[in-house]
C-alpha positions as a Markdown table, in Angstrom:
| # | Residue | x | y | z |
|---|---|---|---|---|
| 1 | Met | 17.8 | 20.9 | 39.8 |
| 2 | Pro | 21.4 | 19.8 | 39.3 |
| 3 | Gln | 22.0 | 17.4 | 36.5 |
| 4 | Pro | 23.7 | 14.0 | 37.1 |
| 5 | Met | 27.3 | 14.1 | 35.9 |
| 6 | Leu | 29.7 | 11.2 | 35.7 |
| 7 | Ala | 33.4 | 10.9 | 34.7 |
| 8 | Tyr | 35.1 | 7.7 | 33.7 |
| 9 | Arg | 38.3 | 6.5 | 32.1 |
| 10 | Leu | 38.2 | 5.7 | 28.4 |
| 11 | Asp | 40.7 | 2.8 | 28.8 |
| 12 | Thr | 38.9 | 0.9 | 31.5 |
| 13 | Leu | 35.5 | 2.6 | 31.4 |
| 14 | Arg | 35.7 | 2.8 | 35.2 |
| 15 | Phe | 34.1 | 5.7 | 37.0 |
| 16 | Ile | 36.6 | 8.2 | 38.6 |
| 17 | Ala | 34.1 | 10.8 | 39.8 |
| 18 | Val | 30.4 | 11.5 | 40.1 |
| 19 | Asn | 28.4 | 14.4 | 41.5 |
| 20 | Asp | 25.7 | 14.3 | 44.2 |
| 21 | Ala | 22.9 | 14.4 | 41.6 |
| 22 | Ala | 24.2 | 11.2 | 40.1 |
| 23 | Val | 24.3 | 9.5 | 43.5 |
| 24 | Arg | 20.7 | 10.6 | 44.2 |
| 25 | His | 19.5 | 9.7 | 40.7 |
| 26 | Tyr | 20.9 | 6.1 | 40.4 |
| 27 | Gly | 20.8 | 5.1 | 44.1 |
| 28 | Tyr | 24.5 | 4.0 | 44.3 |
| 29 | Ser | 26.9 | 5.6 | 46.8 |
| 30 | Arg | 29.9 | 7.4 | 45.6 |
| 31 | Arg | 32.1 | 4.5 | 46.9 |
| 32 | Glu | 30.0 | 2.0 | 44.9 |
| 33 | Phe | 30.2 | 4.1 | 41.8 |
| 34 | Leu | 34.0 | 4.1 | 42.0 |
| 35 | Thr | 34.0 | 0.2 | 41.8 |
| 36 | Met | 31.8 | 0.2 | 38.6 |
| 37 | Thr | 32.2 | 0.9 | 34.9 |
| 38 | Ile | 29.8 | 2.8 | 32.7 |
| 39 | Asn | 28.6 | -0.4 | 31.2 |
| 40 | Asp | 27.4 | -1.6 | 34.6 |
| 41 | Leu | 24.7 | 1.0 | 34.4 |
| 42 | Cys | 23.4 | -0.4 | 31.0 |
| 43 | Leu | 20.5 | -2.8 | 30.9 |
| 44 | Pro | 20.8 | -6.1 | 29.2 |
| 45 | Asp | 19.2 | -6.6 | 25.8 |
| 46 | Asp | 15.6 | -5.7 | 26.6 |
| 47 | Asp | 15.1 | -2.3 | 25.0 |
| 48 | Pro | 11.3 | -2.1 | 24.1 |
| 49 | Trp | 11.7 | 1.0 | 21.9 |
| 50 | Ser | 14.6 | 0.1 | 19.6 |
| 51 | Gly | 14.8 | -3.7 | 20.0 |
| 52 | Ala | 18.6 | -3.2 | 19.7 |
| 53 | Glu | 21.4 | -4.2 | 22.1 |
| 54 | Pro | 22.1 | -1.4 | 24.6 |
| 55 | Pro | 25.0 | 0.7 | 23.5 |
| 56 | Arg | 28.5 | -0.2 | 24.9 |
| 57 | Leu | 31.0 | 2.7 | 24.9 |
| 58 | Asp | 33.9 | 2.4 | 22.5 |
| 59 | Pro | 37.0 | 3.6 | 24.3 |
| 60 | Ala | 38.4 | 4.8 | 21.0 |
| 61 | Gly | 35.2 | 6.6 | 20.0 |
| 62 | Pro | 34.9 | 10.2 | 19.0 |
| 63 | Pro | 35.8 | 12.9 | 21.5 |
| 64 | Gly | 32.2 | 14.1 | 21.7 |
| 65 | Leu | 29.2 | 12.0 | 22.6 |
| 66 | Arg | 25.4 | 12.6 | 22.2 |
| 67 | Thr | 23.1 | 9.6 | 22.4 |
| 68 | Thr | 20.3 | 7.9 | 24.3 |
| 69 | Trp | 20.9 | 4.9 | 26.6 |
| 70 | Arg | 18.9 | 2.6 | 28.8 |
| 71 | His | 20.3 | 2.7 | 32.3 |
| 72 | Arg | 19.1 | 1.1 | 35.5 |
| 73 | His | 18.7 | 2.3 | 39.0 |
| 74 | Lys | 20.3 | 0.4 | 41.8 |
| 75 | Asp | 17.0 | -1.3 | 42.5 |
| 76 | Gly | 16.8 | -2.5 | 38.9 |
| 77 | Thr | 14.3 | 0.1 | 37.7 |
| 78 | Pro | 14.9 | 1.0 | 34.0 |
| 79 | Ile | 15.9 | 4.6 | 33.3 |
| 80 | Asp | 15.9 | 6.1 | 29.8 |
| 81 | Val | 18.5 | 8.8 | 29.6 |
| 82 | Ala | 19.8 | 11.3 | 27.0 |
| 83 | Val | 23.6 | 11.5 | 27.3 |
| 84 | Ser | 25.9 | 14.2 | 26.2 |
| 85 | Gly | 29.6 | 14.2 | 27.0 |
| 86 | Val | 33.1 | 15.4 | 26.1 |
| 87 | Ser | 36.5 | 13.8 | 26.3 |
| 88 | Leu | 39.3 | 15.5 | 28.1 |
| 89 | Val | 42.7 | 14.9 | 29.7 |
| 90 | Phe | 41.9 | 14.0 | 33.3 |
| 91 | Asn | 43.9 | 11.3 | 35.1 |
| 92 | Gly | 45.0 | 10.1 | 31.7 |
| 93 | Arg | 42.1 | 10.2 | 29.2 |
| 94 | Ala | 38.6 | 10.4 | 30.5 |
| 95 | Arg | 35.1 | 11.4 | 29.4 |
| 96 | Val | 32.6 | 13.4 | 31.4 |
| 97 | Ile | 28.9 | 12.9 | 30.6 |
| 98 | Ala | 25.8 | 14.7 | 31.7 |
| 99 | Val | 22.6 | 12.6 | 32.0 |
| 100 | Asn | 19.1 | 13.8 | 31.4 |
| 101 | Asp | 16.3 | 11.4 | 32.5 |
| 102 | Ile | 13.8 | 10.9 | 29.6 |
| 103 | Thr | 12.0 | 7.9 | 31.0 |
| 104 | Glu | 8.6 | 9.7 | 31.1 |
| 105 | Arg | 9.1 | 11.1 | 27.6 |
| 106 | Lys | 9.9 | 7.6 | 26.3 |
| 107 | Arg | 6.8 | 6.2 | 28.1 |
| 108 | Ala | 4.6 | 8.9 | 26.6 |
| 109 | Glu | 6.1 | 8.2 | 23.1 |
| 110 | Glu | 5.3 | 4.5 | 23.4 |
| 111 | Glu | 1.8 | 5.2 | 24.6 |
| 112 | Leu | 1.3 | 7.6 | 21.6 |
| 113 | Arg | 2.6 | 4.9 | 19.3 |
| 114 | Gln | 0.2 | 2.4 | 20.7 |
| 115 | Leu | -2.7 | 4.8 | 20.4 |
| 116 | Ser | -1.7 | 5.6 | 16.8 |
| 117 | Ser | -1.7 | 1.8 | 16.1 |
| 118 | Arg | -5.2 | 1.4 | 17.5 |
| 119 | Leu | -6.4 | 4.3 | 15.5 |
| 120 | Val | -5.0 | 2.9 | 12.3 |
| 121 | Arg | -6.6 | -0.5 | 13.0 |
| 122 | Ser | -9.9 | 1.2 | 13.8 |
| 123 | Gln | -9.8 | 3.2 | 10.6 |
| 124 | Asp | -9.3 | 0.0 | 8.5 |
| 125 | Glu | -12.1 | -1.8 | 10.4 |
| 126 | Glu | -14.5 | 1.2 | 9.8 |
| 127 | Arg | -13.6 | 1.4 | 6.2 |
| 128 | Arg | -14.3 | -2.3 | 5.8 |
| 129 | Arg | -17.7 | -1.9 | 7.6 |
| 130 | Ile | -18.8 | 1.1 | 5.5 |
| 131 | Ala | -17.7 | -0.7 | 2.3 |
| 132 | Arg | -19.8 | -3.7 | 3.3 |
| 133 | Glu | -22.8 | -1.6 | 4.1 |
| 134 | Leu | -22.5 | 0.2 | 0.7 |
| 135 | His | -22.3 | -3.1 | -1.1 |
| 136 | Asp | -24.9 | -5.1 | 0.8 |
| 137 | Ala | -27.4 | -2.4 | 1.6 |
| 138 | Thr | -27.1 | 0.7 | -0.5 |
| 139 | Ser | -26.4 | -1.2 | -3.7 |
| 140 | Gln | -29.3 | -3.5 | -3.1 |
| 141 | Thr | -31.6 | -0.5 | -2.6 |
| 142 | Leu | -30.4 | 1.0 | -5.9 |
| 143 | Gly | -31.0 | -2.3 | -7.6 |
| 144 | Ala | -34.6 | -2.3 | -6.3 |
| 145 | Leu | -35.0 | 1.3 | -7.5 |
| 146 | Ala | -33.8 | 0.2 | -11.0 |
| 147 | Ile | -36.5 | -2.5 | -11.1 |
| 148 | Asn | -39.2 | 0.0 | -10.1 |
| 149 | Leu | -38.0 | 2.4 | -12.8 |
| 150 | Gly | -38.1 | -0.4 | -15.3 |
| 151 | Val | -41.7 | -1.1 | -14.5 |
| 152 | Val | -42.5 | 2.6 | -15.0 |
| 153 | Asn | -40.6 | 2.6 | -18.3 |
| 154 | Glu | -42.9 | -0.1 | -19.6 |
| 155 | Ser | -45.7 | 2.5 | -19.6 |
| 156 | Ala | -43.5 | 5.3 | -20.9 |
| 157 | Gly | -45.5 | 5.6 | -24.0 |
| 158 | Ser | -48.5 | 6.9 | -22.1 |
| 159 | Leu | -46.5 | 9.5 | -20.2 |
| 160 | Lys | -46.2 | 13.2 | -21.1 |
| 161 | Pro | -43.0 | 14.3 | -22.8 |
| 162 | Glu | -41.8 | 16.0 | -19.6 |
| 163 | Ala | -42.4 | 12.8 | -17.6 |
| 164 | Arg | -40.6 | 10.6 | -20.1 |
| 165 | Glu | -37.6 | 13.1 | -20.0 |
| 166 | Ala | -37.6 | 12.9 | -16.2 |
| 167 | Leu | -37.7 | 9.1 | -16.4 |
| 168 | Gly | -34.7 | 9.1 | -18.7 |
| 169 | Asp | -32.9 | 11.5 | -16.4 |
| 170 | Ser | -33.7 | 9.2 | -13.5 |
| 171 | Phe | -32.1 | 6.2 | -15.2 |
| 172 | Arg | -29.0 | 8.2 | -15.9 |
| 173 | Leu | -28.8 | 9.5 | -12.4 |
| 174 | Leu | -29.3 | 5.9 | -11.1 |
| 175 | Glu | -26.5 | 4.7 | -13.3 |
| 176 | Thr | -24.1 | 7.4 | -12.1 |
| 177 | Cys | -25.0 | 6.8 | -8.4 |
| 178 | Thr | -24.5 | 3.1 | -8.8 |
| 179 | Arg | -21.1 | 3.6 | -10.4 |
| 180 | Glu | -20.0 | 6.1 | -7.7 |
| 181 | Ile | -21.2 | 3.8 | -4.9 |
| 182 | Arg | -19.3 | 0.9 | -6.3 |
| 183 | Thr | -16.1 | 2.9 | -6.8 |
| 184 | Met | -16.4 | 4.3 | -3.2 |
| 185 | Ser | -16.9 | 0.8 | -1.8 |
| 186 | Tyr | -13.9 | -0.5 | -3.7 |
| 187 | Leu | -11.7 | 2.4 | -2.6 |
| 188 | Leu | -12.7 | 1.9 | 1.1 |
| 189 | His | -12.0 | -1.9 | 1.0 |
| 190 | Pro | -10.9 | -3.3 | -2.4 |
| 191 | Pro | -12.3 | -6.8 | -3.0 |
| 192 | Met | -9.7 | -7.2 | -5.8 |
| 193 | Leu | -7.1 | -7.9 | -3.1 |
| 194 | Glu | -8.8 | -11.2 | -2.5 |
| 195 | Glu | -10.1 | -11.7 | -6.1 |
| 196 | Leu | -7.2 | -10.5 | -8.2 |
| 197 | Ser | -4.3 | -10.4 | -5.7 |
| 198 | Leu | -2.1 | -7.3 | -5.0 |
| 199 | Pro | -0.9 | -6.7 | -8.6 |
| 200 | Gly | -4.4 | -6.9 | -10.0 |
| 201 | Ala | -5.7 | -4.5 | -7.3 |
| 202 | Leu | -2.9 | -2.0 | -8.0 |
| 203 | His | -3.5 | -2.1 | -11.8 |
| 204 | Trp | -7.2 | -1.4 | -11.2 |
| 205 | Tyr | -6.5 | 1.4 | -8.7 |
| 206 | Thr | -3.8 | 3.2 | -10.7 |
| 207 | Arg | -5.8 | 3.0 | -13.9 |
| 208 | Gly | -8.8 | 4.6 | -12.1 |
| 209 | Phe | -6.6 | 7.2 | -10.4 |
| 210 | Thr | -5.2 | 8.3 | -13.8 |
| 211 | Glu | -8.7 | 8.6 | -15.2 |
| 212 | Arg | -9.9 | 10.6 | -12.2 |
| 213 | Ser | -6.9 | 12.9 | -11.6 |
| 214 | Gly | -5.2 | 13.2 | -15.0 |
| 215 | Thr | -1.9 | 12.2 | -13.3 |
| 216 | Gln | -0.1 | 9.5 | -15.3 |
| 217 | Val | 0.9 | 6.5 | -13.1 |
| 218 | Tyr | 3.5 | 4.0 | -14.3 |
| 219 | Leu | 3.3 | 0.7 | -12.5 |
| 220 | Glu | 6.4 | -1.6 | -12.5 |
| 221 | Met | 6.4 | -5.0 | -10.9 |
| 222 | Pro | 7.7 | -8.5 | -11.8 |
| 223 | Pro | 5.3 | -10.9 | -13.4 |
| 224 | Asp | 6.1 | -13.5 | -10.8 |
| 225 | Leu | 5.6 | -11.4 | -7.6 |
| 226 | Gly | 4.2 | -14.5 | -5.9 |
| 227 | Asp | 1.8 | -14.7 | -3.0 |
| 228 | Val | 1.7 | -11.7 | -0.7 |
| 229 | Pro | 0.1 | -12.1 | 2.8 |
| 230 | Gly | -3.2 | -10.4 | 3.2 |
| 231 | Asp | -2.1 | -7.8 | 5.8 |
| 232 | Val | 1.0 | -6.9 | 3.8 |
| 233 | Ala | -1.0 | -6.6 | 0.6 |
| 234 | Leu | -3.6 | -4.3 | 2.3 |
| 235 | Thr | -0.9 | -2.2 | 3.9 |
| 236 | Leu | 1.0 | -1.7 | 0.6 |
| 237 | Tyr | -2.3 | -0.9 | -1.2 |
| 238 | Arg | -3.2 | 1.7 | 1.5 |
| 239 | Ile | 0.3 | 3.3 | 1.2 |
| 240 | Val | 0.0 | 3.5 | -2.6 |
| 241 | Gln | -3.4 | 5.2 | -2.1 |
| 242 | Glu | -2.1 | 7.8 | 0.3 |
| 243 | Ser | 1.1 | 8.4 | -1.7 |
| 244 | Leu | -0.8 | 9.0 | -4.9 |
| 245 | Ala | -3.2 | 11.3 | -3.0 |
| 246 | Asn | -0.2 | 13.3 | -1.8 |
| 247 | Val | 1.1 | 13.5 | -5.3 |
| 248 | Tyr | -2.2 | 14.9 | -6.6 |
| 249 | Arg | -2.8 | 17.3 | -3.7 |
| 250 | His | 0.7 | 18.6 | -2.9 |
| 251 | Ser | 3.4 | 17.8 | -5.4 |
| 252 | Gly | 2.2 | 19.3 | -8.6 |
| 253 | Ser | 3.7 | 16.4 | -10.5 |
| 254 | Arg | 1.9 | 15.2 | -13.6 |
| 255 | Ser | 3.2 | 11.7 | -13.3 |
| 256 | Ala | 4.2 | 9.1 | -10.7 |
| 257 | Thr | 6.1 | 5.8 | -10.8 |
| 258 | Ile | 5.3 | 2.8 | -8.6 |
| 259 | Arg | 7.8 | 0.0 | -8.3 |
| 260 | Leu | 7.1 | -3.2 | -6.4 |
| 261 | Ser | 9.8 | -5.9 | -6.0 |
| 262 | Arg | 10.3 | -9.0 | -4.0 |
| 263 | Glu | 13.6 | -9.6 | -2.2 |
| 264 | Pro | 14.6 | -12.5 | 0.1 |
| 265 | Gly | 12.4 | -12.3 | 3.1 |
| 266 | Glu | 10.9 | -8.9 | 2.3 |
| 267 | Ile | 8.9 | -6.9 | -0.3 |
| 268 | Val | 9.9 | -3.4 | -1.3 |
| 269 | Leu | 7.6 | -0.6 | -2.6 |
| 270 | Thr | 8.6 | 2.8 | -4.0 |
| 271 | Val | 6.4 | 5.6 | -5.1 |
| 272 | Ala | 8.2 | 8.5 | -6.8 |
| 273 | Asp | 7.1 | 11.7 | -8.4 |
| 274 | Arg | 8.8 | 14.7 | -10.1 |
| 275 | Gly | 7.0 | 17.4 | -8.2 |
| 276 | Arg | 8.0 | 20.3 | -6.0 |
| 277 | Gly | 8.9 | 18.2 | -3.0 |
| 278 | Ile | 7.7 | 18.3 | 0.6 |
| 279 | Pro | 8.2 | 21.8 | 2.2 |
| 280 | Pro | 11.3 | 22.1 | 4.4 |
| 281 | Gly | 10.7 | 21.1 | 8.0 |
| 282 | Val | 7.7 | 18.9 | 7.4 |
| 283 | Leu | 9.6 | 15.6 | 7.5 |
| 284 | Glu | 11.8 | 16.7 | 10.4 |
| 285 | Arg | 9.0 | 17.9 | 12.7 |
| 286 | Asp | 7.1 | 15.7 | 15.1 |
| 287 | Leu | 4.9 | 13.7 | 12.7 |
| 288 | Gly | 2.7 | 12.6 | 15.6 |
| 289 | Lys | 1.2 | 16.1 | 15.8 |
| 290 | Gln | -2.0 | 16.3 | 13.9 |
| 291 | Ser | -2.4 | 19.4 | 11.8 |
| 292 | Ser | -4.7 | 20.6 | 9.1 |
| 293 | Gly | -6.0 | 18.3 | 6.5 |
| 294 | Ser | -4.0 | 20.0 | 3.8 |
| 295 | Ser | -0.7 | 19.0 | 5.4 |
| 296 | Pro | 1.0 | 16.0 | 4.0 |
| 297 | Gly | 2.4 | 15.2 | 7.5 |
| 298 | Val | -0.9 | 13.6 | 8.6 |
| 299 | Gly | -0.8 | 11.1 | 5.8 |
| 300 | Ile | 2.9 | 10.4 | 6.4 |
| 301 | Thr | 2.2 | 9.6 | 10.0 |
| 302 | Gly | -0.4 | 7.0 | 9.0 |
| 303 | Met | 1.8 | 5.4 | 6.4 |
| 304 | Lys | 4.7 | 5.1 | 8.9 |
| 305 | Glu | 2.5 | 3.6 | 11.5 |
| 306 | Lys | 1.1 | 1.0 | 9.0 |
| 307 | Ala | 4.6 | -0.1 | 8.1 |
| 308 | Arg | 5.7 | -0.2 | 11.7 |
| 309 | Gln | 2.8 | -2.4 | 12.7 |
| 310 | Leu | 4.2 | -5.1 | 10.4 |
| 311 | Gly | 7.7 | -4.7 | 11.5 |
| 312 | Gly | 8.7 | -2.8 | 8.4 |
| 313 | Arg | 10.0 | 0.7 | 7.8 |
| 314 | Leu | 9.1 | 3.7 | 5.6 |
| 315 | Glu | 11.6 | 6.2 | 4.4 |
| 316 | Ile | 11.0 | 9.5 | 2.5 |
| 317 | Gln | 13.5 | 11.4 | 0.4 |
| 318 | Ser | 12.3 | 14.8 | -0.9 |
| 319 | Gly | 13.9 | 17.7 | -2.8 |
| 320 | Ile | 13.5 | 19.9 | -5.8 |
| 321 | Gln | 13.6 | 16.8 | -8.1 |
| 322 | Gly | 10.6 | 15.3 | -6.4 |
| 323 | Thr | 9.7 | 12.9 | -3.6 |
| 324 | Thr | 10.3 | 9.2 | -3.2 |
| 325 | Val | 8.5 | 7.0 | -0.6 |
| 326 | Thr | 10.2 | 3.7 | 0.1 |
| 327 | Val | 8.5 | 1.0 | 2.1 |
| 328 | Val | 10.1 | -2.3 | 3.1 |
| 329 | Leu | 8.0 | -5.0 | 4.8 |
| 330 | Pro | 9.1 | -8.4 | 6.0 |
| 331 | Leu | 7.4 | -11.4 | 4.5 |
| 332 | Leu | 6.8 | -13.6 | 7.5 |
| 333 | Gln | 4.8 | -16.7 | 7.4 |
| 334 | Glu | 1.1 | -16.0 | 8.1 |
| 335 | Gly | 1.1 | -18.1 | 11.2 |
| 336 | Ala | 4.2 | -16.5 | 12.6 |
| 337 | Arg | 2.7 | -13.0 | 12.0 |
| 338 | Ser | -0.6 | -13.9 | 13.6 |
| 339 | Ala | 1.2 | -15.4 | 16.6 |
| 340 | Gly | 3.4 | -12.3 | 16.9 |
| 341 | Ser | 0.5 | -9.9 | 16.7 |
| 342 | Ser | -1.6 | -11.7 | 19.2 |
| 343 | Gly | 0.9 | -11.2 | 22.0 |
């Protein structure tokens, strides 16, 4: 099917020629096109994907052009287009662009983002529920078992040596099980975020991570970090968890450095290691595609989505010197964030 093509002057931005495919695609007649400029096709500032003002062509711009714009049909219907063009001498100086309609692709990408957002929220809710069950039910059951074993222990002197040894083993197993249940519950939903604040929770987690993995973690943050909203604190905590897990599973680094700082209106987190870096192509590929559990891309997708939900951004730099994850989250008022998320 022929591709819409349009030519316009670079001094006035007025159309000087369009092909039949452009006429069919946009709904304007050729005569109407010749009274319009390229900017007449652009939508006003209502882009739901970038939130940015729609691009306006710079007449003195580079000779080549490759970008995405939001156009509109004659009836007002938004059209997302990928545009490529070249400048040439034609009635003075002009540019010819070819337009590829990507409206359906953009819609599918937005639906995928919304689905990913729901999955991330569901995961956090499920973690919270399991943590509560472990604390309220399983821990209570283990407590009752400890009481019963204590009753048996009162008569340990009348037991055979083998039974006394089994009773001692039972106490040790119970202690191990209780400790592991408590750790698992805290990892799923750390109560320290409410009890100790974000710095206290990070100190607790990084200390335990070092003990479990042997990876030395250095934590740097100001003593006066201040109050951090609950959703921001939880997101930063989860990203630290995922980043350190990636360090342990993939990087080969024996150390990692976490830095947390507060800037005007935002909070910045970086997690850096000195490992082998992320394999070429992983960061560039479509991170929405779920692959095997051994791939770091799956965790990266979740981290990016968590940051995006709060209006923040996540950037990753990786090379032979290691990998650095940088997260910037806005520090909005709790009420403003709640109102914004409820819409």
